[in-house]
N, C-alpha and C positions, 0 to 999 in steps of 0.2 A: 425770677419767679413768674410762671405763666399766669395769665389773667384769671383763668378759671380757679386755680388753686388759691390765688390771692383773695379772690372774692369769697371762696368757701371759708378760708381761715379768718377773714375779717368778720364774717357773720358768726361763725362757730365760736371763736374766742370771745367775741363781744358778749354773747349771751351767757356763756359760762362765767365770765368775769362778773357780770351784773348779778348773777345768782350768788356767787361767792361773797360779793360785797353786801348783798342783802342779808346773808346768813351771819357773817362775821362783824359787820358794821364798824369798821375801823374809822378813826379820824383821818380825813384826807386833807393833806396840805398840798395844794397845787401851785406850781411855779411856772409862769409864762413870761415871755419877753424875747426881744431880739438878741439880747446878750446877757451873759452872767448867770444864766439859769443853773448851770452845773456847779458853780462855786457856792451859790446860795443853797442848793440842794444838799451838797456835801456838808456844809456847816450845820444845817438843821439836823441832818441825820446824826452827825457826831454828837451834837448837843443832847438829843433824845437818848441815844445809847449811853452816853456818859452819865445820864441821870436814871439809868436802869429802866428806861421805857423801850419796849420792843418796837422796832421800826424797820421798814423796808423801803428802799428807794430804787429808782430806775438804774439798772446797770448800763454802762456805755451810752449808746444812743437809742435806748428802748423808750422812745417818747412819741411814737407814731401810732397810726390806727391798728397795727398789729403788734408793734413793740410795747405799747402801753399795757394791753392785756397780759402779754408775756411777763412784764415786770411785776404786775399785781399778782399773777398766779405763780410767780417764781419759776418760770419755765425757760429753757433755752430757745434760741431761734434755730430753725432749720436752714435759714438763708435761702440759697437757690437750689437746694437739693430736695427732690421729692422724697428720697429715701430717709433723709434726716428729719423731715417733717412728720413722718409716720409715728415715731415714738412720742413726739410732742402731742399729736392729735389724740393718741390713746391715753396719755397721762393727764391731759387737761381735765377730764371729768373727775379724776381722783382728787383734784385739788379742792373740790367742793367741801369735803369733810376733813381737810387737813388740820392737824393739831397745831397749837402754838402759832396761829395766824397773828401777825403783828398788830399791835394796838394802833400804830400810826403808819400811814403810807405817805411818803414824801415823793411826789410825782412831778417830774418835769414834763411839760406839754410842748411838743414841737409843732410849729406852724410855719408852713412855707407857701400854702395856697389857700384861696378862699374856700371856706367850708371845713377846713381841718379842725379848727377849734370846736365848731359845732358838733362834729362827729365825736371828738374825744370827750366832750362834755355830755354826750348821750350815754357814755359809759360810766362816768363818775360825777358825783356832786360834792364839791369841796366844802369843808367847814372853814378852812383858811385858804385864801387865795392871794397870791403874790404876783405883782407885775414888776419885773426888774427894770425894763426899759422898752421903748419902742423906737426903732430907727428904720432907715430905708434898706436895711440889710436884705429883707425878703420882699421888697416892693415889686419885683418883677412878676410875682404871682398875683398882684392886685392892680386894679386900674388906677388908684391914687392912694395917698396917705390916709385919707378919711376912711377908705374901705379897710385898710390895714388896721387902723385904730379900732374900727368897729368890730373887727375879728377878735381883738384882745378884750374889748368891752364885754364880750359874751361870758368871760370867766366871772366878772362881777355879777352879771345877771343870773348866772347859774349857781353862785355861792348860796349856801343855806341862809335863810332869813336871819337867823341868830348867829351867823358866822362873822368872820373877820376878813377885811380887805386891807392889804398892805401894799402901798404904792410908792414908787420912786418920785419924790417931790421935785427933783431937779429936771425932770422931763415934763414940759408943760402939758403935753398931750396925756401923759399918764396921770399927772396930778389932777387934771380936769375930770377924770372919770369919777372921782368921789362925789362930785356935785350931782351926778345922775342917778345914784343908787343910795337907798337908805340903809346903809350897812355901817356897822362899827368899823371905822377906818383909822389906820395908823400910816403915817408917812415917814420916809427916811431920805436923807440926802446930805449934801454939803451946803445947801442954801439956807438962809435964815427963814424960819417958818416951819421947817420940818419938825415933826414930833421927836424924832431921834436925829440929831445933827452932828456930823463930824465938824469940829471947829478947828482942829489942827492935826496935821500929819507930819511927824518927824521921821526921816529915814535913818535907820541905823545900819550897822554892818550886816546883821543877820535878818533884818526885817524892819517893821515900822511900829512906831508908838503913836497911838491914835487917841485923841482927846474927844470925848463924846458928851454932848449936852442933851439931857432929857428933862424937860420942865424945870430948867434952871439948875439942875444937879449935874455937875461935871465929873466924869470919871475917866481914868486912864486905862487903856488896854494896849497890849503888845501882841503883834502877830508876826510869825516868822515867814512872811511873804511880802512881796512888793506890788504896788499898784492900787489905784483908787477902787478898782472893781472888788478887791478884797476888803476894803473899808466898807463898801456898800453891803457886802455879804455879812460882815460883822454886825452892821446895824440891823439887818433882818433877823439875825440870830438873837440879838438882844430883845427885839420885839417879841419873838416867839417865846423866849425865856420869860419875859414879863407876862405875856398873855396866859401861858400855861402854869405860871407861878412855880417854876422849877429853878 
């Protein structure tokens, strides 16, 4: 995509999206992190829909400066074709008065360079913010880990004052964010001290059985997938379920 078109789309879609959000005022659940964003996003969306709550989430990798507005407006991408972008440009204003706008937006935020998070958070203001992990995966776009962590901290800073922060307790840098912001915070992980803790994982033939401890109450869950990242996603789902009382 040529630079001129990209700049136009970036500004054009941003302000239409902000207007749509101002009019419809959905609850925004934002998910950031170096890993596991998509699994967490999918579990939350399924939870909401299962409980008859209307929800929309990013399709594919629509989590960037242009992709995020497209996801919120429920519009396709024109990718690298001027011709394909024309109907998107014309349809965008029509989304302002769209009927049946979802009550919840479950939005994955993609960060690869410094300034990415700041820009995405100039479009949305989350009521619930989740940080799944912070690793060196995107460190090449930052001068050091402190800069990378600072980028993710912006989501806590931008979260509504009466909102919720959900943090991975097993990552010391993520866990430390709760000390800097006066937000209602829940933690999840495999380590002792997490509000929602996986205390045992048993691998079966078709998936895993997971034992979860929350405030001394232990419950068993089964998932038809393998890997600790799915256990983490389950914990976030349980926190959302608890917070929304569904």
